[in-house]
Every structure is written in C-alpha cells, then in structure tokens.
N, C-alpha and C positions, 0 to 999 in steps of 0.2 A: 515713688511707686504708688503710694497711697492716694495721691492726688489724681493720678491717671485712672485708678479704679473708680474714684468718685466721678470723674468726667465720663468714664465709660458707662457707668450706671445712669447718669443724667442723659447721655446721648441715646441710650436704649429707650428710656422713658419718653423723651421728647419725640423720638422717631415713631414710637408706637402711637402717641397722641396725634402726631401729624397724619399718620395713616388713617386713624379713626376719623379725624376731621375731614379728610379728603373723601373717604368713603361715604360720609353722611351727605355730602353736597350733591345737589342735582346737577346733571350734565348741562353745560351751557348751550349746547346746540350749535357751536361754532364750527369752523373748519369746512369740510366738504358738505356736511349735511345742510348748512345754511344756504349753499348755492343751489340745492335741490328742493328748497321750500321747507326746510325743517327748523328754521330759526324764528318763527313768528309767535312765540308765547309771551304773554304779559304776566306780571306778578302783582298781587295785591299788597297792601301795606304791611301786614304781619309777616308775610312770606319774604318780602323785601328786606325787612329788618333782620330776619334770621339769616338770609343769604349774605347780607353785609357783615354780620357777626362771624359767619363761617369763613368768608373771604379774608377778613382781617385776622382771624385766628390762624388761618393757613399761612399768611405772610409772616406773622409774628413767630409762629413755631418754626417755620423754615429759616428765618433769620437767626433765631436763637440756636437752632441746630447747627447752622454754619459757624456761629461764634464759638459754640462748644467744641466743635471739631477743630477749629483753628487754635483755640486755647489749649486743647489737650496735646497739641504738638509743640507747645512752647516749653 
C-alpha cells in the first residue's frame, strides 16, 4: 500500500509538470490553420533550441508518466 502512495504522488507531480511544459509551448500552427495560410512562421536559433528542449521534455515526461502508471498497477 505504501508503494502505491509513492507512485500516486509521483504521478501527480509528473502530470503537473507535463501540463506546465505543454502550456509553455507555442502553438505549432498545424492542422486546419496551415491549410488556410497560418503555418508560415520561422524560428531563430535561440527560440529553436528552447522549442527543442520543450518538445523533448514533453516526450520524456509523457513516457515517464506512462511508465509510472503501468508500474503502479503491478
């Protein structure tokens, strides 16, 4: 029972961090908006590095969250 409580706490923290990282990102402009001319923005070097870091952070946090959820059910 104690390990489930630890997993639950970690899941809440990782989910909160994932929400924050997603909210900080700029919209990509894909989907329907790109077909109406909304996807033509370019990024400079510093902005590109920040975007790459946020993208990688999103994937790592999402993967870690999935692993935590699966591990809490074992």
